C-alpha positions in Angstrom: 0.1 0.1 0.0 1.5 3.3 -1.3 0.7 5.6 2.0 2.6 2.9 4.2 5.8 2.7 2.1 8.7 4.9 3.3 6.6 6.6 6.0 7.1 6.6 9.8 4.4 6.0 12.3 4.3 7.8 15.7 5.2 4.5 17.4 8.2 4.1 15.1 9.2 7.9 16.0 8.9 7.1 19.7 11.2 3.9 19.2 13.6 5.7 17.2 13.9 8.6 19.7 14.0 6.4 22.5 10.9 8.4 23.9 8.2 7.0 26.0 4.8 6.1 24.5 2.9 9.1 23.3 5.8 11.5 23.1 5.7 11.7 19.2 2.1 12.2 19.3 2.2 15.0 21.8 5.1 16.6 19.6 3.0 16.1 16.5 0.0 18.1 18.0 2.5 20.9 18.7 3.7 21.1 15.1 0.6 20.1 13.4 -0.5 23.5 12.3 3.1 24.0 10.5 2.9 20.7 8.7 0.9 20.0 5.6 -1.3 17.0 5.4 -0.5 14.9 2.0 3.2 16.4 2.1 4.5 16.1 5.7 2.1 13.4 7.0 -0.9 11.3 6.2 -4.0 10.9 8.5 -5.7 7.5 8.4 -9.3 7.8 9.7 -11.3 5.0 11.4 -14.1 4.1 9.3 -12.5 5.5 6.2 -9.0 3.7 6.3 -9.9 0.6 8.4 -7.8 -2.0 6.3 -4.8 0.2 6.3 -5.1 0.8 10.1 -5.4 -2.9 10.6 -2.5 -3.9 8.5 -0.3 -1.4 10.3 -1.5 -2.7 13.8 -0.6 -6.4 12.4 2.8 -5.3 11.4 3.3 -3.8 15.0 3.9 -0.4 13.3 1.3 1.4 15.3 0.0 1.0 19.0 -2.5 -1.7 19.3 -5.1 0.8 20.8 -4.7 3.4 18.3 -8.1 4.2 16.4 -6.7 6.5 13.8 -3.0 6.6 12.5 -0.7 9.3 11.6 2.3 8.4 9.0 5.0 10.8 8.6 6.9 11.6 5.5 10.7 12.1 5.6 10.0 15.9 6.1 7.4 15.5 8.7 9.6 12.9 10.5 12.6 15.3 10.4 10.6 18.1 11.8 9.2 15.9 14.5 12.8 14.7 15.5 14.0 18.4 15.5 11.3 19.2 17.9 11.9 16.4 20.2 15.7 17.0 20.4 15.3 20.7 21.3 
């Protein structure tokens, strides 16, 4: 599936940064207004993207209790990592 290829989930960002669960989500919420959906991230919505969300769960890429999913592109991921490192 194209949205999942070469993208980072927030769980993967937490793990890559060695952060506690939810740190990447909290950072994303702070940065969201400066990011562009479709360029910096993709938002997968429950009820609309259920099969994609389930695939991410089955692959362990998102947290089991996730309802929706956010997938970051390289630019979104870089912005998130910069924010977390500050």
